[in-house]
LUMRODO-237228 format. One record per residue (C-alpha): residue number from 0; residue in one letter; y, z, x. Coordinates in pm, whole numbers, plus 50000, padded with zeros to 5 digits. Layout:
% LUMRODO-237228
<resi:NUM | resn:A | north:Y | up:Z | east:X>
...
% end
This chain:
% LUMRODO-237228
<resi:0 | resn:I | north:31973 | up:04472 | east:96433>
<resi:1 | resn:L | north:31954 | up:04131 | east:96593>
<resi:2 | resn:I | north:32221 | up:03871 | east:96531>
<resi:3 | resn:M | north:31964 | up:03661 | east:96348>
<resi:4 | resn:N | north:31920 | up:03956 | east:96116>
<resi:5 | resn:L | north:32297 | up:03992 | east:96085>
<resi:6 | resn:K | north:32313 | up:03634 | east:95959>
<resi:7 | resn:E | north:32037 | up:03704 | east:95704>
<resi:8 | resn:I | north:32220 | up:04014 | east:95577>
<resi:9 | resn:Y | north:32540 | up:03812 | east:95549>
<resi:10 | resn:K | north:32368 | up:03529 | east:95363>
<resi:11 | resn:K | north:32195 | up:03766 | east:95123>
<resi:12 | resn:L | north:32522 | up:03942 | east:95040>
<resi:13 | resn:L | north:32712 | up:03619 | east:94981>
<resi:14 | resn:L | north:32434 | up:03477 | east:94764>
<resi:15 | resn:E | north:32438 | up:03796 | east:94557>
<resi:16 | resn:I | north:32812 | up:03772 | east:94499>
<resi:17 | resn:G | north:32800 | up:03409 | east:94392>
<resi:18 | resn:F | north:32854 | up:03183 | east:94693>
<resi:19 | resn:T | north:32643 | up:02868 | east:94731>
<resi:20 | resn:L | north:32416 | up:02814 | east:95032>
<resi:21 | resn:N | north:32641 | up:02534 | east:95157>
<resi:22 | resn:E | north:32946 | up:02755 | east:95139>
<resi:23 | resn:I | north:32760 | up:03039 | east:95308>
<resi:24 | resn:N | north:32646 | up:02827 | east:95602>
<resi:25 | resn:T | north:33001 | up:02705 | east:95660>
<resi:26 | resn:L | north:33144 | up:03055 | east:95628>
<resi:27 | resn:W | north:32886 | up:03202 | east:95864>
<resi:28 | resn:L | north:32963 | up:02943 | east:96134>
<resi:29 | resn:D | north:33331 | up:03022 | east:96093>
<resi:30 | resn:L | north:33268 | up:03397 | east:96116>
<resi:31 | resn:E | north:33040 | up:03358 | east:96417>
<resi:32 | resn:K | north:33303 | up:03148 | east:96593>
<resi:33 | resn:A | north:33577 | up:03406 | east:96528>
<resi:34 | resn:Y | north:33369 | up:03695 | east:96662>
<resi:35 | resn:S | north:33235 | up:03500 | east:96960>
<resi:36 | resn:K | north:33567 | up:03406 | east:97121>
<resi:37 | resn:K | north:33576 | up:03451 | east:97498>
<resi:38 | resn:S | north:33845 | up:03718 | east:97466>
<resi:39 | resn:R | north:33619 | up:03944 | east:97260>
<resi:40 | resn:Y | north:33431 | up:04175 | east:97489>
<resi:41 | resn:Y | north:33392 | up:04451 | east:97232>
<resi:42 | resn:H | north:33516 | up:04327 | east:96892>
<resi:43 | resn:N | north:33231 | up:04081 | east:96862>
<resi:44 | resn:L | north:32903 | up:04029 | east:96673>
<resi:45 | resn:T | north:32740 | up:04323 | east:96852>
<resi:46 | resn:H | north:33009 | up:04551 | east:96707>
<resi:47 | resn:L | north:32929 | up:04411 | east:96361>
<resi:48 | resn:E | north:32557 | up:04469 | east:96417>
<resi:49 | resn:E | north:32619 | up:04833 | east:96502>
<resi:50 | resn:M | north:32834 | up:04882 | east:96195>
<resi:51 | resn:V | north:32577 | up:04715 | east:95971>
<resi:52 | resn:F | north:32311 | up:04942 | east:96121>
<resi:53 | resn:W | north:32507 | up:05252 | east:96011>
<resi:54 | resn:F | north:32592 | up:05092 | east:95679>
<resi:55 | resn:T | north:32220 | up:05042 | east:95614>
<resi:56 | resn:K | north:32150 | up:05401 | east:95710>
<resi:57 | resn:Y | north:32411 | up:05549 | east:95475>
<resi:58 | resn:K | north:32418 | up:05284 | east:95203>
<resi:59 | resn:E | north:32298 | up:05534 | east:94940>
<resi:60 | resn:Q | north:32616 | up:05737 | east:94990>
<resi:61 | resn:L | north:32843 | up:05448 | east:94896>
<resi:62 | resn:Q | north:32995 | up:05388 | east:94553>
<resi:63 | resn:Q | north:33035 | up:05011 | east:94600>
<resi:64 | resn:P | north:32820 | up:04907 | east:94896>
<resi:65 | resn:K | north:32881 | up:04534 | east:94857>
<resi:66 | resn:E | north:33255 | up:04578 | east:94899>
<resi:67 | resn:V | north:33195 | up:04788 | east:95210>
<resi:68 | resn:L | north:32951 | up:04539 | east:95361>
<resi:69 | resn:F | north:33182 | up:04244 | east:95297>
<resi:70 | resn:S | north:33465 | up:04446 | east:95457>
<resi:71 | resn:I | north:33253 | up:04515 | east:95766>
<resi:72 | resn:F | north:33201 | up:04145 | east:95823>
<resi:73 | resn:Y | north:33571 | up:04063 | east:95799>
<resi:74 | resn:H | north:33748 | up:04376 | east:95928>
<resi:75 | resn:D | north:33810 | up:04229 | east:96276>
<resi:76 | resn:Y | north:33815 | up:03864 | east:96174>
<resi:77 | resn:V | north:34166 | up:03831 | east:96317>
<resi:78 | resn:Y | north:34185 | up:04012 | east:96649>
<resi:79 | resn:K | north:34454 | up:03953 | east:96908>
<resi:80 | resn:V | north:34558 | up:04236 | east:97137>
<resi:81 | resn:T | north:34921 | up:04124 | east:97130>
<resi:82 | resn:R | north:34946 | up:04157 | east:96750>
<resi:83 | resn:K | north:35015 | up:04461 | east:96537>
<resi:84 | resn:D | north:34894 | up:04309 | east:96210>
<resi:85 | resn:N | north:34531 | up:04219 | east:96285>
<resi:86 | resn:E | north:34393 | up:04433 | east:96003>
<resi:87 | resn:L | north:34643 | up:04301 | east:95749>
<resi:88 | resn:K | north:34570 | up:03940 | east:95846>
<resi:89 | resn:S | north:34195 | up:04006 | east:95835>
<resi:90 | resn:A | north:34227 | up:04169 | east:95492>
<resi:91 | resn:E | north:34434 | up:03879 | east:95358>
<resi:92 | resn:Y | north:34180 | up:03631 | east:95490>
<resi:93 | resn:A | north:33888 | up:03822 | east:95338>
<resi:94 | resn:I | north:34035 | up:03833 | east:94990>
<resi:95 | resn:A | north:34145 | up:03469 | east:95011>
<resi:96 | resn:L | north:33775 | up:03386 | east:95050>
<resi:97 | resn:L | north:33707 | up:03580 | east:94733>
<resi:98 | resn:K | north:33979 | up:03409 | east:94531>
<resi:99 | resn:S | north:33752 | up:03276 | east:94254>
<resi:100 | resn:N | north:33490 | up:03547 | east:94298>
<resi:101 | resn:H | north:33482 | up:03807 | east:94024>
<resi:102 | resn:Q | north:33188 | up:04005 | east:94153>
<resi:103 | resn:L | north:33368 | up:04201 | east:94421>
<resi:104 | resn:N | north:33669 | up:04424 | east:94375>
<resi:105 | resn:K | north:33925 | up:04240 | east:94590>
<resi:106 | resn:Q | north:34167 | up:04533 | east:94599>
<resi:107 | resn:K | north:33893 | up:04758 | east:94738>
<resi:108 | resn:V | north:33802 | up:04505 | east:95007>
<resi:109 | resn:F | north:34169 | up:04473 | east:95099>
<resi:110 | resn:D | north:34214 | up:04851 | east:95113>
<resi:111 | resn:H | north:33895 | up:04907 | east:95313>
<resi:112 | resn:I | north:33993 | up:04661 | east:95584>
<resi:113 | resn:L | north:34347 | up:04794 | east:95600>
<resi:114 | resn:A | north:34206 | up:05148 | east:95639>
<resi:115 | resn:T | north:34055 | up:05048 | east:95975>
<resi:116 | resn:Q | north:34407 | up:05018 | east:96116>
<resi:117 | resn:L | north:34507 | up:05383 | east:96105>
<resi:118 | resn:H | north:34164 | up:05547 | east:96074>
<resi:119 | resn:Q | north:34303 | up:05821 | east:95853>
<resi:120 | resn:H | north:34151 | up:05999 | east:95558>
<resi:121 | resn:N | north:34150 | up:05797 | east:95236>
<resi:122 | resn:E | north:34119 | up:05892 | east:94872>
<resi:123 | resn:N | north:33848 | up:05630 | east:94847>
<resi:124 | resn:E | north:33536 | up:05778 | east:95005>
<resi:125 | resn:D | north:33391 | up:05432 | east:95072>
<resi:126 | resn:S | north:33687 | up:05359 | east:95302>
<resi:127 | resn:N | north:33611 | up:05681 | east:95489>
<resi:128 | resn:W | north:33252 | up:05569 | east:95549>
<resi:129 | resn:L | north:33373 | up:05231 | east:95674>
<resi:130 | resn:I | north:33615 | up:05398 | east:95919>
<resi:131 | resn:D | north:33334 | up:05617 | east:96050>
<resi:132 | resn:F | north:33101 | up:05320 | east:96099>
<resi:133 | resn:D | north:33383 | up:05152 | east:96290>
<resi:134 | resn:L | north:33440 | up:05455 | east:96516>
<resi:135 | resn:K | north:33077 | up:05549 | east:96570>
<resi:136 | resn:I | north:33101 | up:05404 | east:96923>
<resi:137 | resn:L | north:33318 | up:05702 | east:97024>
<resi:138 | resn:S | north:33020 | up:05935 | east:97001>
<resi:139 | resn:K | north:32772 | up:05731 | east:97205>
<resi:140 | resn:D | north:32608 | up:05863 | east:97521>
<resi:141 | resn:W | north:32858 | up:05872 | east:97807>
<resi:142 | resn:E | north:32699 | up:05573 | east:97985>
<resi:143 | resn:D | north:32733 | up:05358 | east:97672>
<resi:144 | resn:Y | north:33079 | up:05494 | east:97610>
<resi:145 | resn:K | north:33183 | up:05387 | east:97962>
<resi:146 | resn:I | north:33067 | up:05032 | east:97887>
<resi:147 | resn:Y | north:33276 | up:05040 | east:97570>
<resi:148 | resn:C | north:33582 | up:05151 | east:97776>
<resi:149 | resn:Q | north:33528 | up:04860 | east:98016>
<resi:150 | resn:Q | north:33496 | up:04614 | east:97728>
<resi:151 | resn:I | north:33819 | up:04735 | east:97570>
<resi:152 | resn:R | north:33994 | up:04717 | east:97908>
<resi:153 | resn:K | north:33882 | up:04354 | east:97945>
<resi:154 | resn:E | north:34020 | up:04271 | east:97601>
<resi:155 | resn:Y | north:34355 | up:04401 | east:97722>
<resi:156 | resn:K | north:34335 | up:04239 | east:98063>
<resi:157 | resn:I | north:34672 | up:04065 | east:98021>
<resi:158 | resn:Y | north:34825 | up:04411 | east:98069>
<resi:159 | resn:P | north:34838 | up:04571 | east:98414>
<resi:160 | resn:D | north:34714 | up:04929 | east:98453>
<resi:161 | resn:F | north:35063 | up:05076 | east:98458>
<resi:162 | resn:L | north:35112 | up:04945 | east:98104>
<resi:163 | resn:Y | north:34758 | up:04973 | east:97973>
<resi:164 | resn:N | north:34675 | up:05328 | east:98086>
<resi:165 | resn:P | north:34964 | up:05510 | east:97915>
<resi:166 | resn:G | north:34911 | up:05306 | east:97597>
<resi:167 | resn:R | north:34539 | up:05376 | east:97589>
<resi:168 | resn:K | north:34599 | up:05742 | east:97664>
<resi:169 | resn:K | north:34845 | up:05769 | east:97378>
<resi:170 | resn:A | north:34596 | up:05608 | east:97137>
<resi:171 | resn:L | north:34318 | up:05843 | east:97250>
<resi:172 | resn:E | north:34538 | up:06151 | east:97230>
<resi:173 | resn:H | north:34624 | up:06050 | east:96877>
<resi:174 | resn:F | north:34254 | up:06083 | east:96786>
<resi:175 | resn:L | north:34239 | up:06429 | east:96942>
<resi:176 | resn:E | north:34554 | up:06545 | east:96766>
<resi:177 | resn:N | north:34403 | up:06471 | east:96427>
<resi:178 | resn:K | north:34211 | up:06758 | east:96272>
<resi:179 | resn:N | north:33908 | up:06528 | east:96261>
<resi:180 | resn:I | north:33818 | up:06197 | east:96420>
<resi:181 | resn:Y | north:33560 | up:06124 | east:96153>
<resi:182 | resn:Q | north:33638 | up:06113 | east:95783>
<resi:183 | resn:T | north:33301 | up:06199 | east:95629>
<resi:184 | resn:Q | north:33133 | up:06537 | east:95647>
<resi:185 | resn:E | north:32813 | up:06373 | east:95770>
<resi:186 | resn:F | north:32974 | up:06211 | east:96075>
<resi:187 | resn:R | north:33177 | up:06523 | east:96151>
<resi:188 | resn:T | north:32863 | up:06732 | east:96155>
<resi:189 | resn:F | north:32662 | up:06502 | east:96379>
<resi:190 | resn:F | north:32911 | up:06309 | east:96592>
<resi:191 | resn:E | north:33253 | up:06476 | east:96606>
<resi:192 | resn:A | north:33192 | up:06704 | east:96906>
<resi:193 | resn:K | north:33049 | up:06424 | east:97120>
<resi:194 | resn:A | north:33333 | up:06187 | east:97033>
<resi:195 | resn:R | north:33593 | up:06446 | east:97135>
<resi:196 | resn:E | north:33413 | up:06512 | east:97461>
<resi:197 | resn:N | north:33399 | up:06140 | east:97544>
<resi:198 | resn:I | north:33766 | up:06085 | east:97463>
<resi:199 | resn:Q | north:33870 | up:06378 | east:97682>
<resi:200 | resn:K | north:33660 | up:06240 | east:97967>
<resi:201 | resn:E | north:33815 | up:05896 | east:97930>
<resi:202 | resn:I | north:34167 | up:06039 | east:97927>
<resi:203 | resn:A | north:34085 | up:06214 | east:98256>
<resi:204 | resn:T | north:33994 | up:05876 | east:98411>
<resi:205 | resn:L | north:34324 | up:05715 | east:98315>
% end
């Protein structure tokens, strides 16, 4: 998916849920600006493209695909490495945009985005798919995974290694301690083993 395509997908979704073209153009520029900040080496438009790619692939499995797609676009809208409430702030922002929109279930959008904070199993299966799209990067080929590690490290560059490494290690170990990294059967079947292998290799480098 090219970013041009990402914009088209965004526009089509927002038109379908009742936004005007003028509103959509303004909102897209705002979204693009948020995801293109200099500090975003990983949580940027490329990350959104990848998620939209997997969304498109598994769209048929979703109960309410529009809510999931809208959540993808806004799940990292607020992203500062020094904050603990990025997901909450992103979720609040997303539903504020929908204030007079009755076509999307605001509660679902809010819950979906919040689910990307803990990446744990949810009663709502759509949230589980969203989490898996978000974590798909963990099961990439090792060379791609290494690039991802470098991008995350750059996002946290304000922290020296002696602070970053233990923190990163703890976060990674948390994934391994869970019975599953992925929340859907599909992703577990195809991607779980590779993700675990990558995480173990990264831990060894810290």
